[in-house]
C-alpha positions in Angstrom: 73.5 106.9 123.6 73.8 109.9 126.5 75.1 108.6 130.1 73.5 109.6 133.2 74.9 112.9 134.1 76.5 112.3 138.5 73.9 114.4 139.7 71.8 111.8 137.6 74.0 109.1 138.7 72.8 110.1 142.9 69.2 110.2 142.6 69.5 106.8 141.2 71.6 106.1 144.3 68.9 107.1 146.4 66.2 105.2 144.9 68.1 102.4 143.9 68.8 99.6 147.4 70.9 97.4 145.2 68.6 94.8 144.0 66.2 95.9 145.7 63.6 98.6 145.0 62.5 101.4 148.4 58.8 99.4 148.1 60.1 96.3 149.0 63.0 97.2 151.2 59.5 98.6 153.4 57.8 95.3 152.5 56.2 95.6 149.6 56.7 93.9 146.4 57.8 95.7 142.7 54.0 93.9 141.5 50.7 92.1 142.6 52.0 88.4 141.2 49.1 88.1 142.4 47.3 90.2 139.2 50.5 89.1 137.1 49.8 85.6 137.1 46.1 85.9 136.2 46.7 88.3 133.1 47.9 85.3 131.3 51.2 84.3 129.0 50.8 86.7 126.4 49.2 89.7 128.7 52.0 88.7 131.5 54.9 89.2 128.4 53.3 91.9 126.7 53.9 94.1 130.1 57.6 94.0 129.5 57.8 94.5 125.7 60.3 96.8 125.1 63.3 94.0 127.0 65.6 91.8 125.6 63.6 88.5 125.6 64.6 85.2 127.1 65.8 82.6 124.4 64.1 79.9 123.2 65.6 77.0 122.0 69.5 76.4 122.1 71.7 77.8 120.1 75.0 75.8 121.5 73.1 72.5 120.9 74.1 70.4 123.7 77.5 71.0 124.0 78.6 70.9 120.7 79.4 74.4 120.0 81.1 77.0 122.6 80.3 79.9 123.1 81.9 83.4 122.2 81.1 86.5 123.8 82.1 90.6 122.9 85.5 91.0 123.1 87.0 88.6 121.4 83.9 89.0 118.6 83.1 92.4 118.6 79.9 92.4 116.1 78.6 89.4 118.2 74.7 90.2 119.1 73.1 89.0 121.6 69.3 89.6 121.1 67.9 86.5 123.4 68.6 85.6 127.4 70.2 83.0 127.7 67.6 80.2 128.6 68.4 77.4 131.9 69.3 75.2 129.2 71.6 76.9 127.0 73.6 78.0 130.2 75.0 74.6 130.9 74.4 74.0 127.5 77.7 77.0 126.9 79.1 75.7 129.9 79.7 71.9 128.0 80.6 73.8 125.4 83.3 75.3 126.5 84.3 71.6 128.0 83.8 70.1 124.4 86.4 73.2 122.8 88.3 73.5 124.9 89.3 70.8 126.9 89.6 69.4 129.9 93.1 70.8 130.8 91.3 74.0 130.4 87.9 73.5 131.3 86.6 70.8 133.8 82.5 70.9 133.9 81.5 69.6 137.4 78.2 69.0 139.9 76.9 70.1 143.3 75.7 67.3 146.0 73.3 69.2 146.6 69.7 69.4 145.0 67.2 72.4 144.8 63.5 72.2 146.3 62.6 70.9 142.1 65.2 68.7 142.4 68.7 70.9 139.6 71.4 69.7 140.0 73.4 72.6 140.3 76.7 72.8 138.7 80.2 74.2 138.1 82.8 74.1 135.9 86.8 74.2 136.7 88.8 77.6 134.3 92.4 77.8 133.4 94.5 77.9 136.4 98.9 77.5 136.2 100.6 73.9 138.0 97.1 73.1 139.2 96.9 69.6 140.8 93.5 68.0 141.0 91.2 70.7 143.1 94.5 73.2 143.9 95.7 76.4 142.5 92.0 78.1 141.6 92.1 81.3 143.1 89.2 83.1 142.3 85.5 81.9 142.1 82.9 83.6 140.5 79.6 83.0 140.4 75.8 84.7 139.0 72.0 84.1 139.3 71.4 84.4 143.1 68.8 86.6 142.5 66.7 84.8 139.1 64.8 88.4 137.9 68.6 90.0 138.0 68.6 88.9 133.6 72.1 88.2 132.2 74.0 87.6 134.9 74.6 84.1 133.7 75.0 84.9 130.2 77.8 87.8 130.9 80.2 85.3 132.9 79.6 83.0 130.6 80.3 84.6 127.6 83.5 86.6 129.8 84.4 82.9 130.4 84.4 82.0 126.8 86.4 85.1 126.1 88.9 84.5 128.1 89.4 81.1 126.6 89.5 82.6 123.3 91.6 84.7 123.6 94.5 82.7 125.7 94.2 79.6 123.0 94.4 82.2 119.7 97.4 84.6 122.1 95.2 87.8 121.5 94.2 90.9 124.0 90.2 91.7 124.9 89.0 95.2 124.4 86.4 96.1 126.5 84.7 99.4 125.1 87.1 101.5 126.7 89.1 99.1 128.0 92.0 96.7 126.7 93.4 93.5 127.9 97.1 92.9 126.9 97.4 89.1 125.4 100.4 88.6 128.8 97.3 90.0 130.8 94.9 87.4 129.0 97.2 85.0 130.0 98.2 86.0 133.3 94.1 86.0 134.5 93.6 82.5 133.4 96.5 81.4 135.6 94.9 82.2 138.7 92.6 79.6 138.3 88.8 80.7 138.3 85.9 78.3 139.3 82.3 79.5 138.0 78.8 78.4 139.7 76.8 80.3 136.3 73.1 80.1 138.0 73.7 79.6 142.0 69.4 79.9 142.0 68.3 77.4 139.0 64.8 77.3 140.5 64.3 81.0 140.7 65.3 81.8 137.8 63.2 79.0 135.2 60.3 79.9 137.1 60.9 83.5 136.3 61.8 82.9 133.0 58.7 80.7 132.6 56.0 83.7 133.8 58.5 87.1 133.7 57.1 87.4 137.4 60.2 89.5 138.1 60.3 87.0 140.4 63.8 87.3 143.4 63.9 84.1 145.4 64.3 80.8 145.6 61.3 78.1 145.6 61.3 77.0 148.4 57.3 76.8 149.7 58.2 75.0 153.2 56.5 78.3 154.9 54.1 79.5 152.3 50.8 81.2 152.9 47.7 79.3 151.1 46.7 82.7 148.3 50.2 84.0 148.7 52.2 84.0 146.3 55.1 86.0 147.8 55.1 83.7 150.6 57.5 81.1 148.6 61.0 81.4 148.3 64.3 82.1 150.9 66.3 85.2 149.8 69.3 82.8 148.6 71.6 86.5 149.5 70.2 86.5 153.2 70.8 82.5 154.4 74.7 83.0 154.4 76.1 82.4 157.6 77.7 86.0 158.4 75.4 87.4 162.0 72.3 85.4 160.0 70.4 85.8 163.8 69.6 89.6 163.2 67.0 89.8 165.8 69.2 88.9 168.0 73.0 90.6 166.4 71.5 94.2 164.9 69.7 97.2 166.6 66.5 97.0 167.1 64.7 99.2 163.6 67.4 97.8 162.0 66.2 95.3 159.4 69.3 93.7 157.6 66.9 91.0 156.5 63.1 90.0 158.0 62.1 87.0 159.2 58.4 87.5 157.2 58.0 84.7 154.5 56.1 86.9 152.0 58.7 89.3 151.8 61.7 89.6 149.1 64.7 89.5 151.4 63.3 86.6 154.0 66.0 84.6 155.3 65.0 81.4 156.0 64.8 79.3 158.9 68.4 79.1 159.8 72.1 80.5 158.5 71.8 78.2 155.0 69.5 75.9 155.2 68.6 76.3 151.6 70.6 73.2 148.6 72.3 76.3 146.9 73.6 78.3 149.7 74.6 75.0 150.8 76.4 74.0 147.7 78.3 77.7 147.2 79.2 77.2 150.8 81.1 73.3 149.3 82.4 75.2 146.7 85.0 77.0 148.9 85.4 73.8 150.8 86.3 72.1 147.9 88.7 74.8 146.8 91.1 75.6 149.4 93.1 77.7 147.7 90.3 80.3 146.6 91.2 84.0 147.6 88.3 85.9 145.7 84.8 85.8 145.4 82.6 88.1 143.7 78.7 87.5 143.4 77.2 89.6 140.5 73.9 91.2 140.9 71.8 94.2 139.4 71.0 97.0 138.6 72.8 99.8 140.9 75.6 100.7 139.1 78.0 99.6 142.5 80.6 97.8 143.9 80.2 96.6 147.5 82.4 94.8 149.6 81.9 93.5 153.3 81.8 93.3 156.2 78.2 93.6 155.1 75.7 94.3 158.3 77.8 97.5 159.9 80.7 99.6 158.9 84.8 98.4 159.6 87.6 99.8 161.9 90.7 98.5 162.3 92.0 99.3 165.8 89.7 97.3 168.1 89.3 93.4 167.3 86.9 93.5 170.8 83.6 94.6 168.1 83.1 91.2 166.5 80.4 89.2 165.3 81.5 86.3 167.9 81.0 88.6 170.7 77.9 88.6 171.9 78.5 91.5 174.2 77.3 93.9 171.1 74.4 92.4 170.3 71.8 94.8 169.6 73.9 97.5 168.6 74.8 96.1 164.5 73.7 98.0 161.8 73.3 101.4 163.2 74.7 103.3 159.7 76.2 106.2 160.6 76.8 105.5 164.3 74.1 107.2 167.5 74.8 107.4 171.1 74.5 104.2 172.3 74.7 102.3 169.2 79.1 102.4 168.8 79.8 100.0 167.2 82.2 99.1 163.9 83.1 96.0 162.6 86.6 94.9 163.1 88.9 94.2 160.5 92.6 93.8 159.9 94.3 96.0 158.1 95.5 94.0 155.5 92.2 92.2 154.5 90.1 96.2 154.2 93.2 97.2 152.4 92.5 94.4 149.8 89.2 95.0 149.3 88.8 98.0 148.9 91.4 97.8 146.1 89.6 95.5 144.6 86.6 97.2 144.4 88.0 100.3 143.9 90.7 98.4 140.7 86.3 97.0 139.9 84.3 99.9 139.8 86.7 102.2 137.5 87.2 100.0 135.4 83.7 99.4 134.7 82.9 103.0 134.4 85.9 102.9 131.9 84.7 100.0 130.1 81.4 101.7 129.4 81.9 106.3 130.4 78.6 105.3 133.5 79.3 106.0 136.0 80.2 102.9 138.8 80.9 103.5 142.0 83.3 101.7 145.2 81.4 101.4 148.3 81.1 99.4 151.5 77.5 97.6 151.5 76.0 99.6 154.6 76.4 102.6 153.6 74.4 101.3 151.1 71.6 99.3 153.8 73.2 97.4 156.2 72.3 93.2 155.1 72.8 90.2 157.4 74.0 86.4 155.7 75.4 88.2 153.0 77.6 86.1 150.5 80.0 88.7 150.9 81.2 87.7 153.9 80.9 84.1 153.9 84.7 83.5 153.0 85.8 85.4 155.4 83.5 84.0 158.9 84.6 80.3 157.9 88.6 81.4 157.7 87.7 83.0 161.7 86.0 80.0 162.7 88.9 77.8 161.7 92.2 79.5 160.4 93.3 76.4 158.7 90.4 78.0 156.0 92.0 80.8 154.1 90.6 83.9 153.6 88.5 84.8 150.7 87.2 87.9 150.2 84.3 89.2 148.7 82.8 91.4 146.6 79.8 92.4 145.1 79.2 94.4 141.6 75.5 95.7 140.8 76.0 95.5 137.1 73.8 98.3 134.7 71.0 100.3 135.5 66.8 100.5 136.2 64.5 100.3 133.1 62.3 102.0 133.7 59.5 101.8 131.2 58.9 97.9 131.7 57.0 96.0 134.8 59.9 94.3 136.3 62.9 96.9 135.6 65.5 94.4 136.7 64.5 93.2 133.0 67.1 95.0 130.4 66.8 96.3 126.3 68.8 94.7 124.7 70.8 97.9 124.2 71.3 97.9 128.0 72.5 94.0 127.7 75.3 94.2 125.7 75.8 97.1 127.6 76.0 95.7 130.5 78.2 93.1 129.3 80.7 94.8 128.8 80.6 96.0 132.0 80.5 92.9 134.2 83.4 91.1 131.8 85.6 94.3 132.6 84.2 94.2 137.0 85.5 89.9 135.6 88.9 91.0 134.4 89.7 93.6 137.1 89.3 90.9 139.9 91.3 88.3 138.3 94.5 90.7 136.9 94.1 92.0 141.2 93.8 88.7 142.5 97.3 88.0 140.2 98.6 91.4 142.1 97.5 90.6 145.6 97.9 86.8 145.5 
C-alpha cells in the first residue's frame, strides 16, 4: 500500500476536524438522514459497499470462545466488524479463558435511554486488592460511527493476555515488544469499557446511518432525525457551559439538538458519561486514560479548551474573571488566555502523546501527529479532561491524564467516510494496538 506523503497528511489535517467533517463543524450533516432512511436496508447497505461489513451471528458463541488478536496470531483475518452482541461475548470469552484473576467482568450502574447495561472488565494488575491497583482506563465506542474501535480494544487485550500466558512478546507491524514488556504492560492493571455508546452503536450498525450521538430523544424535534441524541464527548464536566466560558464566536460544542456536537442539558446529564465518571470513582488508583476515536491520524491531549501554560495559576477554568475569553487560539488582543497546567502534568501528557504517536507511525508507516487538542480546535465537555477536573475539585482524588487517539483515515469512496475498508481496518488495528501498548508502557515508566 502506498502511504500518504507529509504534504498529503497536511492537506488531510486541514480538512479534518477529528471525528467531524467540515460540514458538521458548520452545523450540517455528512449525509441526509431522511433520504438515507427512506432508501431501505438493501439500498442503504449498497451505499457503503467498499467497507468492512458488520458481522452477523456470534463468532464467540456467547463467551465460549475467546478472541485472538493480530499480535499473537499474525495470520488472523478480520473481514467483518464485531456486532454489538459479539463485543460483550468476546469479553465473556476472555473471562472464561483466563479466569477471574486476569479478567473480571463488571457492569456499570446507569442504564442507557434504551435500557442497555454498559459493562467493563478488570484486566491484569499486580498485587491488586479489590478495585485497587488498576492504573489505566481504556475506552472506545463513544462515537458509534467510528467503526472498529471496540474491535481494536478487544483484540489488543486478547493479545496481551495470550502473550503473557505464553511468556512471549508481541509484534504490531514495525513495532516489537518483548515478553518482559508484555508482562510490564499487563501488570499496570487495566480497566476497559469497550462500548461507551451502546444505543448509538446498535442504531448505527442496524441502519448504516453514520450515527455519532447517543439516542436520547429528550430534546428531539418532530421530523428532524438528526435532533435525537447527545454528543457524549461534549457532555463531560470540563468547561461544559461554553456560552459562558468561551469567547464570542468560538463554538466548542452546541446547544442545538440537531448538531452533531450537541452537548446535552447539563454536564454529565447522560447515563453513559455518568458511567465513565462512576468508573473513575470506583478505581481510585487510575492515573491514565485513553479514549479511542477515528479517523484523523492524530493523538490529542488536553486541556481541550485552550492552550496550556504553567506560569499563571489565575488563568484557570475555575476563575470567572476569564469567562468570555477562552478558546481563542492563538490569542488575540482582548482575549489573552491560556489554561494553567502544572509543568509535571503537562510534561507527562506531552510524553505520553508523543510516544503513542511515534509508535503508531512506526507500526505501519502512516504518519501520526501528537497535538494539544485546541490547536486543532477547542472543545468543551471533553472526556480527556474529566480526570484532571475531578482532581482539581477534590484533592483527595488522583489526577488522571487523558489522551484521545484518532486512528486511521477517511474512506473517501463511500457515503459514511468513518467506515473503513477491510485493508484499512487491519492497519487501524495494528496502529491502535500499538497505541494501547505505548500508553501502558508510559504508565509503567511514570507511575
